N, C-alpha and C positions, 0 to 999 in steps of 0.2 A: 035778596042781594045779588047784584050782577056778578056772574062768574068771571074769574080772572082768565085771560087768554094768553096761551104760551105757544111760542114757535120753536120747534125742534129742527135743527139743521145738522144732519149727519148722513153719510152715505152708507152706513151699515144697516141694512134692512131689519135684521133681528134686534139690534139695539133700539132702533127707532120704534119698532112695534112694542117692545117691552116697556120702554119709557112712556110711550103714548097710552098704552092700556092702563098703566098705573096712575098717570096723571088724570086720565078721564075718570077712573075710579075714585080719585081724591077730589073730584068736583070741578076740575079745570076744563076749559075749552082748549083744544089742541090743534095746531096747524103743523105741517111738516114740509121740509124741503131737503133736497139731496145735494144741492150745490149753492155756491155763494151768490151767483147771479139771480137765481130764483128767490133766494132769501131776501135779498135787497129789494127786489120788486114787490114781494109780499109785504115787507115792512113799510114801504112807501105807499102802498095801496090801502093798507088796513092797520088799525091800532092793535098792538099787542102789549101785554103787561110785562112780559119776560121773554128773553131769548136764550135758548140753550144751544150753544154753538161749538161744533167740533173744529179743532185746528186743521186736521188733514182732510181737505175737501178736493174733489175733482174740479177741473176747469181752471180758469185764470186766477181765481181768488181763493186763497187759503183762509183759514179762520181769522188770522191776524189782519189780513187785508179787508175782510168783510167787516170786522169790528171797527177798523179805522174808518171805513166808508160810512157805516151806520152812524158813527159818532158825528158825522158832518151834518146830520139832520135829526138825530134822536138821542135822548138820554135814557132809553130803555135799559133796564138792568140786564146784564149779560153774564151768564155762567158759561165759562169756556171749558170744554172737555178735551183731554189730550191723552195719548198713549205714552207720552214722554214725561218723565218726572224731573227734567232738568230745571235747575233754578233759573237759568237764563230765559227759558221759555215762559216761566211764571212771571218774571220781571217784565219781559216784552209784552205779555198779555196785559198786565196792569198799565203799562205805558200807553197802549193803544185804547184803553178804556174798559177793560174787563172789570166786572164787579166781584166775581168769585171764580175759583179755579178748581177743577176736579179731575184727578188722574184716573185713567182706566187701568185695570178693571175697578169698578166701584159698585157698591150695593145700591139697589133701587131705593132702599130706605134712606141711605145717606143723601142721595140726590133729592128725594122728596123733602127731607129735612132742610137741605140748602134752599130749595125753592120756597118753602114756607117761610124760612128765616129772612130771605132777601125781600120777599113781597111784604112781610111784616115791617121790616125796617124802612122800606121806601115809602110806606104809607103813614108811618108814625111821624108826629111833629113834636112830641114831648111837650113840656110846659112852655107857654108863650114867653119869649124873651122879654126882659124889662123894657127894652127899647125896640122900636120897629125896624131899626137898621143898626148896623155896625159900620163905622167909618173911621179909618185911620190912614193918613197919607193918601195914596192912590187907590186904596182898597175900600170897596163898599159892598156890604151884604144886605140885601133886602129880604128880611125873614118872611114877610107876608107873601111876597111873590116868589120866593125861593130862587132868587136871581143874584148873581155875583158880578161885580164890575171892577175893572182895573183901568184907571185913567179914562173912565167914562165908557169904555168898551166892554160889552158883556163877555164873560168867560164861560164857556160851556163846560160844565162838570158832569161826571157820571152821578147816578143817584147815590152811590155809596160815598163818593168824594164829597158830595154836598152834605150828607149826614154827618161825616166827620167834622167838616168845617162848621156846620150848624151847631153842633154840640160845643165846640171850642168857642164859637162866636157868642152863643147864648150864655156862656160862662166866661166871657172875656175878662182878662186880668187874673183869673184863677188858674192855678196849676192843676190840670186834670191828669190823674195818674193813669198809667197805661191800662191797667185792669179795668178801670171805670169806663174809659173811652172804648175799649174793645167790647165790653159787656153791653154798653148802650147801643153801639153800632151793629154788632154782629150777634149778640146774645151771650148769656152767661157762659155757655160752653166754649166760647172763643176767648175767654179772658186771659189765657196764657199764650195766645198765638201772636206774639209780638211782631213776627215778620209780616203779618197782614198789615198791621198798623204802620210799620216803617215804609212799606211799599206805597201806601196811600198818602202818607205825609210827604214822601218824596215826589209823588205825582202832583199833589196840590201845590207844593212849592214851585215846581216847574211852571205851573199855570198862573200863580199870583205873585210870585216874588221876582224882583228885578235880577237878583243874584241868588239862585237857589242854594248855593253853597255857603252863603252868608245871609241867612234869612232875617228879615226885620219884622215879620208878622207872626209866623208860627215858630215859636222859640222852643228848643229842646231843653228840658231839665233832666240832664243825664242820669239815668238810672231811676227816674221818678215818673216823668210824663211830658206833657206839652202844654204850652200856654199861648193864647192869642193875645198879643200885646195891646195895651190900651193907651200907652204913653210913648 
């Protein structure tokens, strides 16, 4: 089996060495960069399965800007690292396309767990939907190609955004409770992390809804879960 390839972008040499050694020991191929420009060049020149990206980087591009630029050409899963635990940073990270968020200091075991979980969920497809596509109004999901369109224009989603939408779409018309959607997307250990789900639902609505504040596709069932409408 081909080994997964991971790019670490951080300007702290000790942290990079520690993470790299443990990723290599876990069977991954690893590349490193210390600034945003180099990271973008590496991602454009070679394929990586996962990006581990620090917010605070030297040079013109911080982690948020790197993430935003990467999303212009790639849907690579991104784990963002930060020394700040502010909620607004977490929300901003999700808004620019982050798939997961880890606050420093963190244990290597926790990072390895996040890496394994995100690679697992981005490769899973689950049971095949009963229909090859979901279509309602201006929204179309092509499950076979893993592509989403609004008014005929393709919408670029992050890997995790697509996983959330896929599960709702493959169960269109059904109310999916929060815990089930969290467990399927992130793993059973995340079944109570409702803030994760809310951030991704908010991000999805911004991309597929005409009026995210008054959604017509992803409907909230308050205190229960979410439903992708079929009528």
